[in-house]
N, C-alpha and C positions, 0 to 999 in steps of 0.2 A: 366522374373518372364510367369508363365501360363499367356496365353490372352482367354482363357478359364473361365466362372464362375464353381460351381458348387454349385449353391442354393439349394440343399438335404441339411438334419443335423440329424440326428441319435441322439435321443433322447434313453437318459439311466435313468432308475432308480434303482440305488443304497441300494437304501434302507438303514438303520440307518448302518453306513460306522466309521471305524474308523478314525479318522480326517488325520492321517499321514496315511492310505492306500490310500486313497481317495485324498489327496494329490500327492503322490507319483503317483498314475493313475494319474494324468490329468498330469504329468511329461516328464508324458511317453507317453502320445495321441501329449503331442507338438512338442519333440519332438521327433514321426514320419513325424510330418505335413510341419515338418522345414527341418527334411531329404531329401522330396518327391521334397517339392521347391527350397531347392539348387542341388539335379542332375538334375532340372526342366532346369534349366539354360546354360548346358550343353548342350542339347539337339534339337533341332528344334522344331516351335510349334505344330509340326502335332506328335512326338512323346513324347511331356511335357502329366503327369499325374496329371489329377484331382486329389487333396486334399480333403482329407475332412476335415467334420463339426462336434461335436458333443454338445448336450445339457445336462448335468447330472444334478440327480434330487438327494437328497439326505439330509438325518439328520445325524449327527453328535453324537455320546455322549460326556455328558460335557464339555467343549476345550475353551483356551482364544486362542487369536493369537493375537499377535503384528506385525505391519506391519515394511518395510520398514524405515518409515520416525518415528517410534513410540517411544515414551519415554519411557524405562519399569516404568518407577515413578507410573503411571496410573497404572496400575495393584497393589491395593490395599491388595493383602491377599501375605502369604511369601505357602512356598512349604508345609511346615506341614496342612497350612488351605487346600491349595488345594485339598489333602492327605484326608483330613477329610471329602468335602465335595467330592468325587469320580469327580474333571474335571482332568485335564491336560492343559498342559505351553508348546505355542510354538513360537519363533520367523521365522516367514515365510517371501515369496519375493513378495510383493506384496505393492502394494502404501495404502497408510491411518492406521490407529493409531487401538489401541487396539480395540475386540472386543470379542463377546463369542457366541459360538455354542453348542445348545442341544438339547433337542426332543424337535418334536413340533414343532418347528422351520425349514421351508423350505427355503431349499439352494438350490441355480441353479449357474454348474458352467458350462457357455458358453464354449465351445472349440473351435472357431474359426478362421479359415484365413480370415480375412475380406476381401481380396483382390474379394474375392470369392463375398461380397458386395459392401465397402465402405473402406477409408483407415484413418478416422477422429479418432480420439479415443476418442473423446470433441462426438463426433457425437453419436457414441458405449455408451457410458455411459449415456447421455439423453435417450433414445432408451431406454435401461436397465428400467429407473426408469419410462419413460414412463408406458412402461410393467405394472408394476408392479402397477403406477397409475390407471390405465384403470383398472386393476384388484380388485381392492381397493373400488373401486367406483361402481363395479356389486356387491356389499355386501354394499351400502349404503354409504362408510367411503370417505370424499372429503380429498384427499392424493397430496401433492404438492412436490414442494421448497423449501426449501430458498436458499437468495441468497447468492454464498462462503461458504456452505455449501455439499457437497456429499452423497447421497441415498433421502430417500421417506421420505417426516413430513405431520404427522398432526396439525390441526392447523397451518398452514403454513402464512395463510392470517394477521389473525391479527399477531399472536403472542405471543399468553396472556400467553398458559399454552401449548408453541413445544412440540412436543414429535417423537420422530423418531420411525416408523415402520418395516423398513428395511435400514439394510446397505450395505454397499457396495464397492469394494476393487476387482480390478484387479489389471494381469499382463499382459503385451505382450514381445510378438519375431518378430521379422521381420516380423508382422502385424499377429497372432496369438494367439488369447487371451486365458487366464488360469485364474483362482480364477474369483470374481462374485457377488455374493447379495446373501445377509441372511434374507428372508421377518419371521419374529415373527409369527406364526401362531395361537397355543396353548402354547406358549414357555415357563415356569417355570421364572418369570422378576426378582425373587428373585434374582439369579444369576450376576445379573451386579451391584445389588451394589457394587464386590470385585472388580468394577473397575473402573473408569473414563470414559464414552463408547465413543469412536472417538475420545476421548479426551478436549469432550469437556465436560468442570462440570457443567455449569449452565442448559442445559439442559436436559429433561426426557427421557427414552423410557416406549414400551407401542406397544400394538398387539393385534390381530385382536380380541382375546376370551374377551381380558380386557374391549376393543371398544362397543365389540356386546353382550357382556351378557351369549355367548355361546361358548361352543364350532365347532371347525372347521374344515369340515375332508379335514387333506394334499393333500390329493387324485385329491378332486374338486378343493381345489387352486393349482395348479399344473396343472392344463387342463384347467382349466382355462388363465393363466398366459403362458400356451407355446402356447395357439391361440391368445394371443394378441405379442407375441414377433414372431411367423411367419408371423401374418400380420401388425409387423410395419417394419422387418430387410427382407421380403419377400422368409422368407422360405418354403422349403417342407421341411416339418417334417413328417421323419420313424420311426416307429416303430423299436427299436433293437432287 
């Protein structure tokens, strides 16, 4: 393992990008980082290369994705219906069940070598959640966690009407992460009617737009969120 750590993280704003294109890009970045780590094993510490970290922000056209542990029956629509609503469907290699991505949703993909930070996936997930929780607090939204459930929720305390505002699902290979989180900012929530979101049938989905009664600029949310991520992970963010 490289005994030196690289705390720099390259920020890339990808805009609206096809899901498969974004997924393949993540895979390429991860593969390059893993290749560097493998090569470093055969080098003395003074010759080892630092691994690169990335934080990708984007939106996707309407798409449903099913994680490795998900159940296909949680997709409530057939192919013809998906065509009619302009949505695609992929089985993917992250954890978690089914979710929806679409315009107005801020999707974040940290491609991090956790050897540069800490090697603890549980802590990694909790810090991603914490960054979103702090971002939402800045808009006056009291968000938090619900025990046993991943992601970020509103009405997480009394749970009279708990509703998910941010879904999460990650993959790690040799401590390099991919996939990430999807925060509903100005998302068209009607697309969630065609799935059992994250396999949870008895809880609702919401957005910042719905909760605040106004549209929120994605760039503004992205800027605040990246600041909280930088603080929590002790990152040095670098614009790509």
